[in-house]
C-alpha positions in Angstrom: 1.8 -20.7 -29.2 1.5 -19.0 -25.8 5.1 -17.8 -26.0 4.3 -16.0 -29.3 1.2 -14.4 -27.7 3.3 -13.4 -24.7 6.0 -11.8 -26.8 3.3 -9.9 -28.8 1.6 -8.7 -25.6 5.0 -7.5 -24.2 5.6 -5.3 -27.4 2.1 -3.9 -27.1 2.5 -3.3 -23.4 5.7 -1.5 -23.9 3.9 0.9 -26.3 1.1 1.3 -23.8 3.6 2.2 -21.1 4.5 5.4 -22.9 1.2 6.8 -21.7 2.4 6.6 -18.1 5.0 8.6 -16.1 7.9 7.6 -13.8 7.2 8.7 -10.2 9.6 11.5 -9.2 9.2 11.8 -5.5 11.7 9.0 -4.6 15.0 10.0 -6.4 16.2 6.5 -7.3 12.8 5.5 -8.6 13.0 8.5 -11.0 16.2 7.1 -12.6 14.9 3.7 -13.8 14.6 2.9 -17.5 10.9 3.6 -18.4 10.9 1.0 -21.1 11.9 -1.9 -18.9 9.1 -4.5 -18.9 8.8 -8.1 -17.7 6.3 -10.8 -16.8 6.4 -14.1 -15.0 3.6 -16.7 -14.6 3.9 -19.5 -12.1 1.2 -22.2 -12.3 0.2 -24.3 -9.4 -0.4 -27.4 -11.5 2.9 -29.2 -12.2 4.8 -26.1 -10.9 5.0 -24.9 -14.5 6.3 -21.4 -15.2 6.7 -18.9 -18.1 8.6 -15.6 -18.1 9.4 -13.0 -20.8 10.9 -9.6 -21.1 13.6 -8.1 -18.9 13.3 -11.0 -16.4 16.7 -10.5 -14.8 16.0 -6.8 -14.0 15.4 -6.3 -10.3 13.2 -3.7 -8.6 12.0 -2.8 -5.1 8.8 -4.4 -4.2 7.4 -1.3 -2.4 3.6 -1.8 -1.7 3.4 -5.2 -3.3 5.0 -6.5 -0.1 1.9 -5.6 1.9 -0.1 -8.9 1.3 2.9 -10.9 2.5 3.3 -8.8 5.7 -0.3 -9.6 6.3 0.2 -13.3 5.5 3.2 -13.6 7.8 1.5 -11.9 10.7 -1.8 -13.9 10.4 0.1 -17.2 10.2 2.3 -16.4 13.2 0.2 -14.2 15.4 -3.4 -15.0 14.4 -6.5 -13.1 13.3 -7.4 -11.2 16.5 -4.0 -9.6 17.1 -3.6 -8.5 13.5 -7.1 -7.0 13.1 -7.1 -5.2 16.3 -4.8 -2.7 14.5 -6.5 -2.5 11.1 -9.9 -3.0 9.5 -10.7 -4.9 6.2 -12.7 -2.1 4.6 -12.5 -0.7 1.1 -11.3 2.9 1.0 -11.3 5.8 -1.5 -8.6 7.5 0.4 -5.2 8.0 -1.2 -2.7 5.3 -0.3 -0.7 7.7 1.9 -3.7 9.4 3.6 -3.2 10.2 7.3 -5.8 8.1 9.2 -8.6 9.7 11.3 -9.0 6.4 13.2 -8.2 2.7 12.8 -6.7 2.3 9.3 -9.3 1.0 6.8 -7.2 -1.8 5.4 -3.7 -3.3 5.4 -3.1 -2.1 1.8 -3.0 1.5 2.8 0.4 2.9 4.1 -1.3 3.6 7.5 -2.5 0.0 7.8 0.9 -1.5 6.8 2.8 0.8 9.1 0.5 -0.3 12.0 1.1 -3.9 11.1 4.9 -3.4 10.8 4.9 -2.6 14.5 4.1 -6.3 15.1 7.1 -7.5 13.0 10.3 -8.2 14.9 12.5 -7.0 12.0 12.4 -6.7 8.3 14.9 -9.5 8.1 12.3 -11.8 9.8 9.9 -11.3 6.9 12.6 -11.4 4.2 14.1 -14.7 5.5 10.6 -16.2 5.9 9.6 -15.4 2.3 12.9 -16.6 0.8 12.7 -19.9 2.6 9.0 -20.5 2.1 9.0 -19.5 -1.6 12.6 -20.3 -2.7 13.0 -16.7 -3.7 16.0 -14.4 -3.5 14.8 -11.1 -2.0 17.5 -8.7 -0.8 17.3 -5.4 1.1 18.2 -2.6 -1.3 20.1 -0.2 1.0 20.5 2.4 -1.7 16.8 2.6 -2.4 16.1 2.7 1.4 18.5 5.6 1.7 16.7 7.3 -1.2 13.3 6.8 0.4 14.6 8.3 3.6 16.2 11.3 1.8 12.8 12.7 0.8 12.3 16.1 2.6 8.6 15.7 3.3 8.1 12.1 4.4 4.4 11.8 4.8 4.8 8.4 6.4 6.4 10.1 9.4 3.1 11.9 9.9 1.2 8.7 9.5 3.3 6.9 12.1 3.0 9.8 14.5 -0.8 9.7 14.0 -0.9 6.0 14.7 0.8 6.6 18.0 -1.6 9.4 18.9 -4.5 6.9 18.2 -2.9 4.4 20.6 -2.4 1.8 17.9 1.4 1.7 18.0 3.9 2.5 20.8 7.1 3.1 18.8 6.4 5.0 15.6 10.1 5.3 14.6 10.6 1.5 14.8 7.4 0.7 13.0 8.2 3.1 10.2 11.8 1.8 9.9 10.7 -1.8 9.5 7.9 -0.7 7.0 10.4 1.2 4.9 12.9 -1.7 4.9 10.3 -4.3 3.8 9.2 -2.0 1.0 12.8 -1.8 -0.2 13.2 -5.6 -0.5 14.3 -6.2 -4.1 13.8 -9.0 -6.5 12.8 -9.8 -10.1 9.4 -10.8 -11.6 10.2 -14.5 -11.0 10.9 -13.8 -7.3 7.6 -12.0 -7.1 5.7 -14.8 -8.9 7.4 -17.3 -6.5 6.3 -15.5 -3.4 2.9 -15.0 -5.0 2.5 -18.8 -5.0 2.1 -18.6 -1.2 -1.3 -17.0 -1.9 -2.4 -19.3 -4.7 -3.4 -22.5 -2.9 -6.5 -21.4 -1.0 -6.6 -24.8 0.9 -3.1 -24.3 2.4 -4.2 -21.8 5.0 -7.5 -20.4 6.3 -6.0 -16.9 6.0 -5.4 -16.9 2.3 -9.1 -16.3 1.4 -9.1 -13.3 3.7 -6.0 -11.8 2.1 -7.3 -12.4 -1.4 -10.5 -10.7 -0.5 -8.6 -7.6 0.8 -6.5 -7.6 -2.3 -9.6 -7.6 -4.5 -11.2 -4.8 -2.6 -8.2 -2.7 -1.7 -5.1 -3.7 -3.7 -5.2 -1.3 -6.6 -5.6 2.0 -4.7 -8.7 4.0 -5.7 -9.0 1.9 -8.9 -9.6 -1.3 -6.9 -13.4 -1.6 -7.5 -13.0 -0.8 -11.3 -10.2 -3.3 -11.6 -12.2 -6.0 -9.7 -15.1 -5.5 -12.1 -12.9 -5.4 -15.2 -10.4 -8.2 -14.5 -11.5 -9.8 -11.3 -8.2 -11.1 -10.0 -7.0 -10.3 -6.5 -4.1 -8.0 -7.1 -1.6 -5.6 -5.5 0.2 -2.8 -7.3 3.2 -0.8 -6.3 4.7 2.6 -7.0 7.8 0.8 -8.3 5.7 -0.5 -11.2 5.2 -4.0 -10.0 1.9 -5.8 -10.0 1.1 -9.2 -8.6 -2.2 -10.9 -9.5 -3.4 -14.1 -8.0 -5.6 -16.7 -9.9 -6.9 -18.6 -6.9 -5.9 -22.3 -7.0 -4.3 -21.9 -10.4 -1.5 -19.3 -10.8 0.4 -16.2 -9.8 1.1 -13.5 -12.4 3.9 -11.0 -11.7 4.6 -8.0 -13.9 7.0 -5.0 -13.9 6.8 -1.8 -15.9 7.8 1.4 -14.1 5.6 4.0 -15.7 2.4 4.7 -13.7 -1.0 6.2 -14.4 -2.5 9.1 -12.4 -3.6 6.7 -9.6 -0.2 5.1 -9.2 -0.7 1.7 -11.0 1.6 0.5 -13.7 0.2 1.3 -17.2 2.1 -1.5 -19.0 1.5 -3.9 -16.1 -2.3 -3.4 -16.2 -2.2 -4.0 -20.0 -0.1 -7.2 -19.6 -2.2 -8.6 -16.8 -5.4 -8.1 -18.8 -3.9 -9.7 -21.9 -2.5 -12.8 -20.1 -5.6 -13.3 -18.0 -7.8 -13.2 -21.1 -5.5 -15.5 -23.1 -5.3 -18.1 -20.4 -9.0 -17.9 -19.7 -8.5 -16.6 -16.2 
């Protein structure tokens, strides 16, 4: 019964995705098929899973990696060292705003670049996630080259500003690691698998902190509206990925590359709402 409902929701979401646009500022992202769509749901109970759509299609995680950067650093370095670089405050700033002071939260580019300065390498996070979640994330070198080919790289200015503020010592290294973790590539099942690291709130005292930040800050300027409408801690991405967490129950991962004006996946938002409603989440 649920499989039929999921299939129907995918068809409707594909139609809905026509209202969005493919982002054009990263050349390779502009070349993806706008009608690609997929969803995966991983349940904590009995480790049950469902998936539908273009589930073998892979995509760069981009900003959806940010909660996992935060998770790794909290579990390995602790609260004080992480939050001396970034706050936990909601923000109406654009995701790529140049900070005036300490970044408001780790879901903004400024916050994630600051935190990337604490990461030994992108490979450290990739290996940790693949082992912990039994995922198969790989660095997409072509996408990384495409990101770095953009003429006006705003993240360069963000990293330089973070150095001026005394938050990071080596802006080039921090930005390089940030760009590499954003270009980790996987499919919706990989994303749901790593999402399970955030589902069991009893596993780590840091998970509730991360879920709170995702709820307040994970959907760009639409975070407050999304929290009121759907209420699931979520993180979206310019690649069209969305990860939603149902605490102590499930991880929902979707991919549909056309975006709304804010930068959230149009088809993904529709799918998450449909699935959450059907499953009573």
